[in-house]
PAZAPA-4460 file (N, C-alpha, C; in steps of 0.05 Angstrom, whole numbers, plus 32768, in hexadecimal, padded with zeros to 4 digits):
% residues 238
    n_x    n_y    n_z   ca_x   ca_y   ca_z    c_x    c_y    c_z   seq   type   mol
   815C   8183   82E8   8149   8178   82D5   812D   8177   82E2     1      M     A
   8119   8181   82D4   80FD   8180   82DE   80F5   8163   82E4     2      P     A
   80E4   8160   82F9   80DC   8144   8300   80CE   8135   82E9     3      D     A
   80BF   8144   82D9   80B1   8136   82C3   80C3   812D   82AD     4      Y     A
   80DD   8134   82AF   80F1   812B   829B   8101   8113   82A6     5      C     A
   80FA   8108   82BD   810A   80F3   82C8   8100   80D7   82C1     6      K     A
   80EB   80D6   82B1   80E1   80BD   82A7   80E1   80BE   8288     7      R     A
   80F2   80AE   827C   80F5   80AF   825F   80E9   8097   8251     8      W     A
   80E1   809B   8239   80D8   8085   8228   80F0   807B   8218     9      L     A
   80F5   8061   821A   810A   8054   820C   80FE   8045   81F4    10      L     A
   8107   804C   81DC   80FF   803E   81C3   8117   8030   81B8    11      I     A
   8118   8016   81BB   812D   8005   81AF   8122   7FF9   8196    12      N     A
   812A   8004   817F   8120   7FFA   8165   812C   7FE0   815D    13      Y     A
   8142   7FD7   816A   8150   7FBF   8161   815D   7FC6   8146    14      G     A
   815B   7FB3   8133   8166   7FB8   8118   8150   7FC5   8107    15      K     A
   8155   7FDD   80FE   8140   7FED   80F1   814C   7FFF   80DC    16      R     A
   813E   8003   80C6   8147   8016   80B1   8148   8032   80BD    17      D     A
   815E   8040   80BA   8161   805B   80C6   814D   806E   80BA    18      S     A
   8146   806B   80A1   8132   807D   8095   8117   807B   80A3    19      S     A
   8110   8063   80AB   80F7   805F   80B9   80F8   806B   80D5    20      E     A
   810E   8067   80E3   8111   8072   80FE   810F   8091   80FD    21      V     A
   811E   809D   80EB   811F   80BA   80E9   8105   80C6   80E1    22      L     A
   80F6   80B8   80D0   80DB   80C2   80C9   80C8   80C2   80E1    23      E     A
   80C8   80AC   80F0   80B8   80AB   8108   80C1   80BE   811D    24      K     A
   80DB   80C3   811E   80E6   80D5   8132   80DB   80F2   8130    25      E     A
   80D6   80FB   8118   80CB   8116   8115   80B0   8118   8123    26      E     A
   809F   8104   8122   8085   8104   8130   8089   8102   814E    27      K     A
   809D   80F2   8157   80A2   80EF   8173   80AC   8109   817F    28      L     A
   80BD   8117   8170   80C8   8131   8179   80B2   8145   817D    29      T     A
   809F   8145   816B   8088   8158   816D   8079   8152   8187    30      L     A
   8074   8138   818D   8065   8131   81A5   8074   8139   81BE    31      K     A
   808F   8136   81BE   809E   813E   81D5   809D   815C   81D9    32      V     A
   809F   816B   81C3   809F   8188   81C4   8084   8193   81CE    33      S     A
   806F   8183   81CA   8054   818B   81D2   804E   8181   81EE    34      E     A
   8060   8172   81FA   805B   8167   8215   804A   814E   8215    35      G     A
   8045   8142   81FD   8034   812B   81FC   8043   8110   81FE    36      R     A
   805D   8112   81FE   806E   80FB   8203   8085   8105   8215    37      L     A
   8090   80F3   8226   80A6   80FA   8237   80C0   80FB   8227    38      P     A
   80D7   8102   8233   80F0   8100   8224   80F4   80E3   821A    39      P     A
   8103   80E1   8204   8106   80C7   81F6   8124   80C1   81F1    40      I     A
   812B   80A8   81F6   8144   809D   81EC   813D   8088   81D7    41      L     A
   8146   808D   81BF   8142   8079   81A9   815C   806E   81A1    42      E     A
   815C   8054   819A   8176   8047   8194   8170   8031   8180    43      I     A
   8183   802E   816C   817E   801A   8157   8198   8013   8149    44      W     A
   8198   7FFB   813D   81AD   7FF1   812C   81A3   7FF2   810F    45      I     A
   81B0   8001   80FD   81A6   8003   80E2   81A4   7FE8   80D4    46      P     A
   818D   7FE3   80C8   8188   7FCA   80BA   8192   7FCA   809E    47      S     A
   8197   7FE2   8093   81A2   7FE5   8078   81B6   7FFC   8078    48      R     A
   81C8   7FFB   8065   81DC   8010   8062   81D0   8028   8054    49      E     A
   81D4   8040   805F   81CA   8058   8053   81DA   8070   805D    50      C     A
   81DC   8084   804C   81E8   809D   8054   81D3   80AF   8061    51      F     A
   81D9   80BB   8078   81C7   80CC   8086   81D3   80E8   8089    52      V     A
   81C6   80FC   807F   81D1   8117   807E   81C2   812A   8090    53      A     A
   81D1   813E   809B   81C5   8153   80AA   81B2   8163   8098    54      G     A
   819E   8170   80A4   8189   817C   8094   8193   8192   8080    55      K     A
   81A9   819E   8086   81B3   81B4   8075   81CB   81AC   8064    56      N     A
   81D3   8193   8066   81EC   818A   8058   81EC   818F   803A    57      F     A
   81D6   8188   802D   81D5   818B   8010   81CD   81A7   8007    58      F     A
   81C7   81B8   801A   81C0   81D4   8014   81D9   81E6   8012    59      K     A
   81F0   81DC   801B   8208   81EC   801A   8210   81F1   7FFD    60      R     A
   821C   8207   7FF8   8224   820F   7FDD   8236   81FA   7FD0    61      E     A
   824A   81F0   7FE0   825D   81DD   7FD4   8250   81C1   7FD0    62      E     A
   8238   81BC   7FDB   822B   81A2   7FD8   8214   81A2   7FC4    63      K     A
   820E   81BA   7FB9   81F8   81BC   7FA6   81FD   81AA   7F8E    64      K     A
   81E9   819B   7F86   81EB   8189   7F70   81F4   816D   7F77    65      G     A
   81FF   816A   7F90   8209   8150   7F98   81F2   813C   7F9C    66      L     A
   81DC   8145   7FA7   81C6   8132   7FAD   81BB   8127   7F92    67      I     A
   81BA   8138   7F7D   81B0   812E   7F64   81C3   811A   7F57    68      D     A
   81DD   811F   7F5B   81F1   810C   7F51   81EF   80F1   7F60    69      K     A
   81EA   80F2   7F7A   81E8   80D9   7F89   81CF   80CA   7F80    70      L     A
   81B9   80D8   7F7D   81A0   80CA   7F74   81A4   80BE   7F59    71      K     A
   81B4   80CB   7F48   81B9   80C0   7F2D   81C9   80A6   7F2F    72      G     A
   81D8   80A3   7F45   81E8   808A   7F49   81D8   8076   7F5A    73      E     A
   81BF   807C   7F60   81AF   806A   7F70   81B3   806C   7F8E    74      G     A
   81C0   8081   7F97   81C4   8085   7FB4   81B1   809A   7FBE    75      I     A
   819F   8092   7FCF   818B   80A5   7FDA   8191   80AA   7FF7    76      I     A
   819D   80C1   7FFD   81A3   80C8   8019   818A   80CC   802A    77      P     A
   818C   80C7   8043   8177   80CC   8057   817E   80E7   8064    78      V     A
   816A   80F9   8067   816F   8113   8073   8163   8112   8090    79      I     A
   8174   8118   80A3   816B   8118   80BF   8164   8135   80C7    80      R     A
   8155   8138   80DC   814C   8153   80E4   8161   8163   80F2    81      S     A
   8175   8156   80FD   818B   8165   810A   819F   816F   80F6    82      S     A
   81B2   817F   80FF   81C6   818A   80EE   81DD   8178   80E9    83      G     A
   81F4   8184   80E2   820C   8174   80DF   8212   816B   80C3    84      G     A
   8225   8158   80C1   822F   814F   80A7   8220   8136   809E    85      E     A
   822D   8126   808D   8221   810D   8083   8231   80F5   808E    86      I     A
   8223   80E0   8095   8230   80C9   80A1   8223   80AF   8095    87      I     A
   8231   8099   8097   8226   8080   808D   821B   8070   80A4    88      L     A
   8202   8068   80A2   81F6   8055   80B5   81F8   8039   80A9    89      H     A
   8204   8027   80B9   8204   800B   80B1   8203   7FF9   80CA    90      D     A
   8203   7FDF   80C6   81FE   7FCD   80DD   8215   7FCC   80F0    91      S     A
   822C   7FDA   80EB   8242   7FDA   80FE   823F   7FF2   8111    92      T     A
   822B   8002   810D   8227   801B   811E   820F   8018   8130    93      C     A
   8210   8025   8147   81F9   8028   8158   81F0   8045   8157    94      L     A
   81D6   8049   8150   81CC   8064   814E   81B9   8069   8165    95      N     A
   81B8   8082   816E   81A7   808A   8184   819E   80A7   8181    96      F     A
   8188   80AD   818F   817D   80C8   818F   8171   80CE   81AA    97      G     A
   8174   80E6   81B3   8167   80EF   81CC   8156   8107   81C6    98      L     A
   813D   8106   81CE   812A   811B   81C9   811F   8124   81E4    99      I     A
   8120   813E   81E9   8116   8147   8203   810B   8164   8201   100      S     A
   80FB   816C   8214   80F3   8189   8215   810C   8199   8219   101      P     A
   810C   81B1   820E   8124   81C2   8210   812A   81CA   822D   102      R     A
   8116   81CC   823D   811B   81D5   8259   8125   81BE   826B   103      N     A
   812E   81A8   8260   8139   8193   8270   8152   819C   827E   104      I     A
   8160   81AF   8272   8178   81BB   827F   8172   81D8   8287   105      L     A
   817C   81DF   829E   8179   81FB   82A7   818B   820D   8297   106      S     A
   8186   8226   8297   8197   823A   828A   81B1   823D   8299   107      L     A
   81C8   8244   828C   81CA   824B   826F   81CA   8231   825E   108      P     A
   81BD   8233   8247   81B9   821C   8236   81CC   821E   821E   109      F     A
   81E6   8217   8223   81F9   8219   820D   81FF   81FD   8201   110      D     A
   820C   81FD   81EA   8211   81E5   81DB   8221   81D0   81EB   111      M     A
   8236   81DA   81F9   8246   81C7   8208   8236   81B8   821D   112      G     A
   8225   81C6   822B   8214   81B8   823F   8201   81A5   8232   113      R     A
   81F6   81AD   821B   81E2   819B   820E   81EF   8181   8206   114      I     A
   8206   8182   81F8   8213   816A   81EF   821E   815A   8207   115      F     A
   8229   8167   821B   8233   8158   8233   821C   8148   8240   116      T     A
   8205   8155   8242   81EE   8148   824F   81E4   8131   823E   117      F     A
   81DE   8136   8225   81D1   8122   8214   81E4   810B   820B   118      F     A
   81FD   810F   820D   8210   80FA   8206   821D   80EE   821F   119      L     A
   8213   80F4   8236   821F   80EA   824F   821E   80CC   8250   120      S     A
   8209   80BF   8246   8207   80A2   8246   821D   8095   8235   121      G     A
   8223   80A1   821E   8238   8096   820D   8253   8099   821A   122      I     A
   8259   80B0   8226   8272   80B4   8234   8275   80A0   824B   123      F     A
   825F   809B   825A   8260   8088   8270   8265   806C   8266   124      L     A
   8257   8065   8250   825B   804A   8245   8278   8046   823C   125      Y     A
   8284   805A   822F   829F   8057   8226   82B3   8056   823E   126      L     A
   82AD   8066   8252   82BD   8067   826A   82BD   804B   8278   127      K     A
   82A5   803F   8279   82A3   8024   8285   82B4   800F   8276   128      K     A
   82B8   8014   825C   82C8   8002   824C   82E5   800C   824A   129      N     A
   82EC   801E   825C   8308   8028   825E   8312   8034   8243   130      K     A
   8300   8043   8236   8307   8051   821E   8307   806F   8223   131      I     A
   831E   807B   8225   8320   8098   822B   8316   80A8   8212   132      P     A
   8304   80BA   8216   82F8   80C9   81FF   82F2   80E5   8207   133      C     A
   82ED   80F6   81F3   82E9   8112   81F8   82DB   811E   81E0   134      Y     A
   82CF   8136   81E3   82C4   8145   81CD   82DA   814F   81BB   135      F     A
   82D5   814E   81A1   82E9   8158   818F   82DF   8158   8172   136      G     A
   82F0   8160   8160   82E9   8163   8144   82FE   8158   8132   137      K     A
   82F7   8146   8120   830A   813B   810D   8310   814F   80F7   138      T     A
   8324   814A   80E8   832C   815D   80D3   8319   815C   80BB   139      K     A
   8312   8144   80B2   8303   8142   8099   82E9   8132   809C   140      V     A
   82EA   811B   80AB   82D4   8108   80AD   82BD   8113   80BD   141      F     A
   82A9   811D   80AF   8290   8125   80BC   8295   8136   80D5   142      C     A
   82A5   814C   80D2   82AE   815A   80E9   8298   8168   80F9   143      P     A
   8298   8165   8113   8285   8172   8125   8293   8178   813F   144      G     A
   828E   818F   814A   829C   8198   8162   8296   8186   817A   145      R     A
   827F   817A   817B   8278   8169   8192   8276   814C   818B   146      Y     A
   8287   8143   8178   828A   8126   8174   829A   811B   818B   147      D     A
   829A   8100   818E   82AA   80F3   81A3   82C2   80E6   8196   148      I     A
   82D9   80ED   81A0   82F2   80E3   8195   8302   80D2   81A9   149      L     A
   8312   80C1   819E   8325   80B1   81AD   8340   80B4   819F   150      V     A
   8353   80C1   81AC   836D   80C6   81A0   836B   80D2   8185   151      E     A
   835A   80E6   8182   8357   80F5   8169   8346   80E8   8154   152      G     A
   833B   80D0   8159   832A   80C2   8146   830D   80C1   8150   153      K     A
   82FB   80C3   813E   82DE   80C4   8145   82D4   80A8   814C   154      K     A
   82C7   80A6   8163   82B9   808E   816A   829B   8092   816B   155      I     A
   8292   80AB   816B   8275   80B2   816A   8272   80CD   815E   156      A     A
   825F   80CF   814B   8258   80E8   813E   823D   80F1   8149   157      G     A
   823A   810B   814E   8221   8115   815B   8217   812E   814D   158      N     A
   81FD   8132   814F   81F0   8149   8142   81D9   8153   8154   159      A     A
   81D2   816C   8150   81BE   8179   8162   81A9   8187   8152   160      L     A
   8190   8186   815C   817A   8197   8152   816E   81A4   816B   161      L     A
   8170   81BF   816D   8167   81CE   8184   8151   81E1   817B   162      L     A
   813A   81DF   8188   8124   81F1   8182   8118   81FD   819C   163      R     A
   8104   820E   8199   80F9   821C   81B0   80EF   8208   81C6   164      K     A
   80E2   81F2   81BD   80D5   81E1   81D0   80E2   81C5   81D4   165      N     A
   80F7   81BF   81C4   8103   81A5   81C7   8120   81A5   81BF   166      F     A
   812D   818F   81C6   8149   818A   81BF   814C   816E   81B5   167      C     A
   815A   816A   819F   815E   814F   8193   817C   814C   818D   168      L     A
   8187   8137   8198   81A3   8130   8192   81A4   8115   8185   169      V     A
   81B2   8113   816E   81B7   80FA   8160   81D4   80F1   8165   170      H     A
   81D8   80D7   8164   81F3   80CD   8166   81F7   80B3   8158   171      G     A
   820F   80AE   814F   8217   8094   8143   8230   808B   8150   172      T     A
   822F   8074   815E   8246   8068   816B   8251   8052   815A   173      L     A
   826B   8054   8154   8278   803F   8144   827F   8027   8155   174      F     A
   8272   8011   8150   8275   7FF9   8160   8288   7FE5   8153   175      V     A
   827F   7FD9   813D   828F   7FC5   812F   829A   7FD1   8115   176      N     A
   829A   7FEB   8113   82A2   7FF9   80FB   82C0   7FF6   80F7   177      T     A
   82C8   7FF2   80DD   82E5   7FEF   80D7   82ED   8003   80C2   178      E     A
   8307   8003   80BB   8312   8018   80AA   8305   801B   808F   179      K     A
   82FA   8005   8084   82EE   8006   8069   82D6   8018   8069   180      F     A
   82CB   801E   8080   82B4   8031   8082   82BC   804C   8076   181      Y     A
   82D5   8054   807B   82DE   806E   8072   82E0   806F   8053   182      L     A
   82E5   8058   8047   82E6   8057   8029   82CB   8060   801D   183      E     A
   82B5   8057   802A   829B   805E   8021   8295   807C   8025   184      K     A
   82A1   8087   803A   829D   80A3   8040   82AD   80B6   802E   185      M     A
   82BF   80AB   801F   82CF   80BC   800C   82BE   80C8   7FF6   186      K     A
   82A6   80BD   7FF3   8293   80C9   7FE0   828D   80E6   7FE7   187      L     A
   828D   80EC   8001   8287   8107   800B   829F   8115   8016   188      F     A
   82B3   8106   801F   82CB   8112   802B   82E4   8105   801D   189      Y     A
   82EA   810E   8005   82FF   8101   7FF5   831B   8101   8002   190      P     A
   8321   8114   8013   833B   8116   8020   833B   8109   803C   191      S     A
   8328   80F9   8041   8325   80ED   805C   833E   80DC   8062   192      I     A
   8346   80DC   807B   835D   80CD   8084   8354   80B9   8099   193      E     A
   8367   80B0   80A9   8361   809C   80BE   8355   80AA   80D6   194      D     A
   833C   80B0   80D5   832F   80C0   80E9   8319   80B2   80F8   195      E     A
   8317   8098   80F6   8302   8089   8102   830D   8073   8114   196      L     A
   82FF   806E   812B   8305   8057   813B   82EA   804B   8144   197      T     A
   82EB   8034   8151   82D2   8027   8159   82D8   8015   8172   198      S     A
   82C3   800B   817E   82C6   7FF9   8194   82D6   7FE0   818C   199      L     A
   82D0   7FD6   8174   82DE   7FBE   816A   82FC   7FC3   8167   200      K     A
   8303   7FDA   815B   831F   7FE1   8157   832D   7FE4   8171   201      I     A
   8321   7FF2   8184   832D   7FF7   819E   832F   7FDF   81B0   202      L     A
   831A   7FCE   81AF   8319   7FB7   81C1   8323   7F9D   81B4   203      M     A
   8329   7FA0   8199   8335   7F8A   818A   8324   7F70   818A   204      K     A
   830A   7F74   8188   82F7   7F5D   8186   82DC   7F67   817B   205      K     A
   82CD   7F54   8170   82B2   7F5A   8167   82A0   7F5F   817F   206      E     A
   828F   7F73   817D   827E   7F7B   8193   8261   7F73   818D   207      I     A
   8254   7F68   81A1   8238   7F61   819E   8227   7F7B   81A0   208      K     A
   8219   7F81   818A   8209   7F9A   8189   81F4   7F9B   819F   209      M     A
   81E6   7F85   81A3   81D1   7F85   81B7   81DB   7F8B   81D3   210      E     A
   81F3   7F82   81D9   81FF   7F87   81F3   8206   7FA5   81F5   211      K     A
   820F   7FB1   81E0   8215   7FCE   81E0   81FB   7FDE   81E5   212      V     A
   81E6   7FD6   81D8   81CC   7FE3   81DC   81C4   7FE2   81FA   213      V     A
   81C6   7FCB   8206   81BE   7FC8   8222   81D0   7FDA   8234   214      E     A
   81EA   7FDA   822F   81FC   7FE8   8240   81FA   8007   823C   215      E     A
   81F4   800F   8224   81F1   802C   821E   81D7   8036   822D   216      V     A
   81C2   8026   822B   81A9   802E   8238   81AE   8030   8257   217      V     A
   81BB   801D   8262   81C1   801D   827F   81D3   8035   8286   218      E     A
   81E5   803B   8275   81F7   8052   827A   81E7   806C   827A   219      S     A
   81D4   806F   8267   81C3   8087   8267   81B1   8088   8280   220      Y     A
   81A8   8072   8289   8198   8071   82A1   81A7   807D   82B8   221      K     A
   81C1   8076   82BA   81D1   8080   82D0   81DA   809C   82CC   222      K     A
   81E2   80A3   82B4   81EE   80BE   82AF   81D8   80D4   82B0   223      S     A
   81C0   80CE   82A6   81AA   80E1   82A7   819A   80E0   82C1   224      L     A
   819E   80CA   82D0   818F   80C5   82E9   8171   80C5   82E4   225      K     A
   816A   80B5   82D0   814E   80B2   82C8   8146   8095   82C8   226      V     A
   812C   8090   82C6   8121   8075   82C2   8116   8073   82A6   227      N     A
   8118   805C   829A   810D   8057   827F   80F5   8045   8281   228      F     A
   80E2   804A   8270   80CC   8037   826B   80CA   8032   824D   229      F     A
   80C0   801C   8245   80BE   8015   8229   80A1   8010   8221   230      T     A
   809C   8015   8208   8082   800F   81FC   8087   8004   81E0   231      L     A
   8077   7FF0   81D7   8078   7FE8   81BB   8072   8000   81AA   232      P     A
   8081   8002   8193   807E   801A   8184   8061   801E   817A   233      F     A
   8053   8009   8174   8037   800C   816A   8024   8015   8180   234      D     A
   802E   8016   8199   801D   8020   81AF   8023   803E   81B5   235      K     A
   8037   8049   81A8   803D   8065   81AC   802C   8076   8199   236      I     A
   801C   8087   81A4   800A   8096   8193   8018   80AE   8187   237      K     A
   801D   80AD   816C   802A   80C3   815E   8018   80CC   8147   238      I     A
***
């Protein structure tokens, strides 16, 4: 990792609307790609429930017309800049994003190395909590090759946007999420089965979100071997 990538900006939004975070993120990504901001770790707890879709999700042939149907029912999905499927953001989930220059990793620059590097903090956090996990893909529920599974069930969904000058990885960690979450996802995945797990399900207790935020940030500090500094968002020039 280049020396100039060893100091990261940490943006902890606290409880925030995902649509607001993702809108600001586009400007932050541009600044990172231009070298006007260092690498960034952003983290937040959704303040409202909303569906968040990969940028090409509604462009697929089998999904055409779906977005108009949703809007007719008063459901307005949020579109993120990374790829992947559609997922529900709510207050039981912890969302995070990592933005960095593309040259943060030496060549060869393949997908496996990208996800291993950018999700190292999540793996370390789960390992500290004695939760064995691995990369994998569920059958129906928002399937992605580099999601994080525990015994075949998804505990974190992840997505990537890779361009010439930057890399952006999004993730959703299921913290206090329970089985009824999947009922809401049947709108998009009608044949969904028991493919989700969470910290609460595995640890059999309610988890304090703020503590998870602190421990995930500390895990990223160790796994990436970087230092974080923080700035109030209104002080970040975008």
